[in-house]
C-alpha positions in Angstrom: 0.0 0.4 0.0 1.3 3.5 -0.8 -1.8 5.7 -0.5 -4.2 5.7 2.3 -6.3 8.6 4.2 -6.4 8.9 8.0 -3.1 6.7 8.5 -1.2 9.6 9.9 1.0 6.8 11.8 2.2 5.3 8.7 3.8 8.7 7.2 7.0 8.0 8.6 7.2 4.4 6.5 6.2 6.1 3.0 2.8 5.9 3.3 1.1 9.2 1.8 -2.5 10.7 1.3 -2.1 12.3 -2.4 -4.0 10.1 -4.5 -2.6 9.3 -7.9 -5.3 10.6 -9.9 -5.6 10.9 -14.2 -8.1 12.1 -16.1 -10.0 11.5 -19.8 -12.2 14.0 -21.5 -15.4 12.5 -22.4 -17.1 11.9 -25.2 -20.6 11.5 -26.5 -19.9 7.4 -27.0 -19.1 7.2 -23.0 -21.7 5.2 -21.5 -20.5 5.2 -17.6 -17.0 5.7 -15.4 -15.7 3.0 -13.0 -14.0 3.7 -10.0 -12.8 0.9 -8.4 -9.9 0.1 -5.4 -6.6 -1.3 -6.9 -8.0 -4.9 -5.8 -10.5 -4.8 -8.7 -7.7 -3.5 -10.8 -5.2 -6.1 -9.8 -7.2 -9.3 -11.0 -9.7 -7.6 -13.7 -8.4 -6.2 -17.1 -10.2 -2.7 -18.4 -11.9 -4.4 -21.0 -13.0 -7.5 -18.5 -14.6 -4.5 -16.0 -16.4 -2.3 -19.1 -17.7 -5.9 -20.5 -19.3 -6.9 -16.9 -20.7 -3.9 -16.2 -21.9 -3.2 -20.0 -23.8 -6.7 -19.7 -25.0 -5.9 -16.1 -29.2 -6.4 -15.9 -29.1 -3.0 -14.0 -27.3 -0.6 -13.2 -27.6 -1.1 -9.8 -26.2 -4.6 -9.6 -22.7 -3.3 -12.0 -21.0 -2.8 -9.0 -22.1 -6.2 -7.4 -21.0 -8.3 -10.7 -17.8 -6.4 -10.8 -16.9 -7.5 -7.0 -17.9 -11.1 -7.5 -15.9 -11.1 -10.6 -13.3 -9.8 -9.2 -13.6 -12.3 -6.0 -13.6 -15.6 -8.7 -10.6 -14.1 -10.2 -8.9 -13.3 -7.1 -9.1 -16.9 -5.7 -8.2 -18.6 -8.8 -5.3 -16.4 -9.2 -4.4 -16.3 -5.4 -6.0 -19.5 -3.9 -3.6 -19.1 -0.7 -4.1 -15.4 -0.3 -7.0 -14.1 1.6 -9.7 -11.9 -0.3 -8.8 -8.0 0.0 -11.4 -5.3 0.6 -12.4 -3.4 -1.9 -14.8 -0.5 -3.5 -16.5 0.2 -7.0 -18.4 3.4 -7.8 -20.1 3.2 -11.4 -21.0 6.2 -12.6 -23.8 5.9 -15.3 -23.8 8.9 -18.0 -26.8 10.1 -19.6 -27.5 11.6 -22.9 -28.3 14.9 -20.8 -25.5 16.2 -19.1 -28.1 17.0 -16.1 -28.6 13.9 -15.5 -26.4 11.6 -13.7 -26.8 7.9 -11.7 -24.4 6.4 -9.7 -24.3 2.8 -7.9 -21.5 1.6 -5.8 -20.7 -1.5 -3.8 -17.8 -2.5 -1.5 -16.7 -5.5 0.6 -14.9 -4.8 3.5 -11.8 -7.5 4.3 -13.6 -8.6 7.2 -16.6 -10.5 5.4 -15.4 -13.6 4.7 -18.5 -15.8 3.0 -21.2 -13.2 1.0 -21.9 -10.1 0.1 -23.7 -6.8 1.5 -26.1 -4.8 -0.2 -25.2 -1.8 -2.3 -23.8 1.0 0.2 -25.8 3.6 -2.1 -27.9 3.8 -5.2 -28.7 7.5 -5.9 -29.6 9.7 -8.6 -28.2 13.3 -8.5 -27.8 16.5 -10.4 -24.7 18.3 -10.8 -26.1 21.4 -12.0 -25.7 23.1 -15.3 -23.5 20.3 -16.7 -20.9 23.2 -17.7 -18.7 23.0 -14.8 -15.2 22.2 -15.8 -13.0 20.1 -13.4 -9.8 21.8 -12.0 -6.9 19.8 -13.9 -3.8 21.6 -12.4 -1.4 19.0 -11.2 -3.3 15.8 -12.7 -2.0 14.1 -15.5 -3.9 13.0 -18.3 -4.7 9.0 -18.6 -3.4 7.4 -21.9 -5.4 4.2 -21.5 -9.1 4.4 -22.8 -12.0 3.6 -20.5 -14.9 2.5 -22.7 -17.4 3.1 -25.3 
């Protein structure tokens, strides 16, 4: 682990709270954004994540489907290791910029056999849709996300 929030006692050991942030300009073809902890990305490729979210029966089940696939892959790739904790947020982009919906799901490392229900499922209105994100000190991602 290299980054965490709230673990001030580990600062002397190289743990920092500055996140590794990247950005990608969205296009009209983009359908969703997936925010996930490193554990998801350790066992699933970008392409697998896109396929799982796109094939989820509903938006509310997309995060759960990602976590379940990651757990299966983790147990297959690392059979002697315990499953790590993870969190996933799927932000679905609608054709109208003032209408966004999100679904999130997380599994705590203390849960051994089974899953919890999604933490939140909400719809929010971000305003006029004309806000521009602050990009100072942020690097642009060269990896493509999804279409």
